[in-house]
N, C-alpha and C positions, 0 to 999 in steps of 0.2 A: 437752097431753100427759097421758094417764092414767098414774097410778102407784099403787103399793100397797106395803105392807110397808116403808115408809121408816124407816131407822135411821141416826142420826148416827154418824160415825166419829171417832176421836181427832184426825185431822188436819183436821176440819171438813167433809169430804166427806160424802155421804149415800149409803148403799147402799139400793137399792130394786129393784123390778121395774117395767119400763115396758111399755106395751102397744104392740107393734110391729105395723104394718099387715099385714106378711107372716107373721111368726113367732109372733104372739100375745104372751103375757107372757114377757119375757126379763129376766135379771138385768142391772142397770146400776149403776155407781158414778158418782155425779154430782159432778164436780169443777166448781165454778162458773167456773173459768178455762179450761175445755176449749173450744177453738174448732173442734175436729174433728168434733163431733157434727152430725147433720143437723137439729138444732133448737137453740134457744137454751138451753144448759145453765145459764147464769147465772139465767135466768128460772125454769126448773124448780127449781133449787136454792133460790132465794128463796121459791118457792111451798111447797116441802116444809119449808123452815126455819121458815116462818110457821105451818105446820099443827100444831096441838096434838097431833095423833095421831102425829106423827113421833117415834119413840122417841129418848130421850136416849142419849148415849154412856155406856156403863157399862164402866169399865175391867175387864179380866180379873182374876180372883182369882189369888192365888199358885198355887193348885192348878191352875187352867186354864193358866197360863203354864208351870208345871212339866210338866203332862201334854203340852202341845204340844212343849216342848223335848225331852222324853223320846221322843216319837214321832219327832221329827226325827233324834235321835241313833240310835235303833234302825234307822230306815230307812237311814241312812248306813252303819251297821255291817253291815246285811244286804246292802247293795250291795257292800261290801268282801268279805264272805264269798263272794258269788256270783262276783266278779271274781277273787279271789286264792286262794280255797280250793276252792270247788265245781268250778271249771274244772279243777283238778288231781286232786282225790280222786275225782271221778266218772268219770275217764278211767283205766280199769285199766292201759292200756298206758303212759300217762304216769307214773302212780303207781309202777308196778313198775320203771320205768327209773330212778327216783330212788334216791339213796343213803339209807341209814337216817338219816343226819344231816339230809338235806334233808327227809325225811318228818317227822322230829322238829321241824324248824323250822316246817313247815306246821301240825303238830298244836299247837305252842306258840302260834303266831300265832292260830289258830282259838280256842284256849282264852282267850287274852287278849281277843279281840274279844267272845266270849260273856260274859266276866266284867265287861265295862264297866258294865252296869246295877247291879252289886253294889258299885261303888266309892262311897265316901261323898260324893264331889263330883258324882256323877251327878245330873242331866243337864247341869249348867251348866259344869263344868270337865272337859273330856275331853282326855286325852293319848292320841292315836291311835298305836298301834304301827306301825312300818314293816313292810310286807309283805316276805317273803323276796325277795331280788333276782331270783331265778330265776322268780318268778311274774309279773313285770311285763312 
């Protein structure tokens, strides 16, 4: 099996690309215990593990972990905005039928979501606000 760009992972598996006869070079994560592959994954893993060109596992830096966590939190926040805020405020009929108190709840919920990245515990400790009950 031809492979390239082999890189060890924290759990001992190896990320690489393998040359597939129909699809060309495709990404593959080689788990030596995988029995579902159409080839001997343990043999390929052993070959890549013995190859000095296989990159060593390098743990992510704190900055990388923080950036990834921040992206995940922002994505979740954006989904909540779409689901509970945009669906209401972008519909003039629905918005105009709401009481001013309900509109105020939506505005406060939106502001709380938008302020999440400004909290000192961001992105590792997030307390998600409850959406207004009438938006669920």
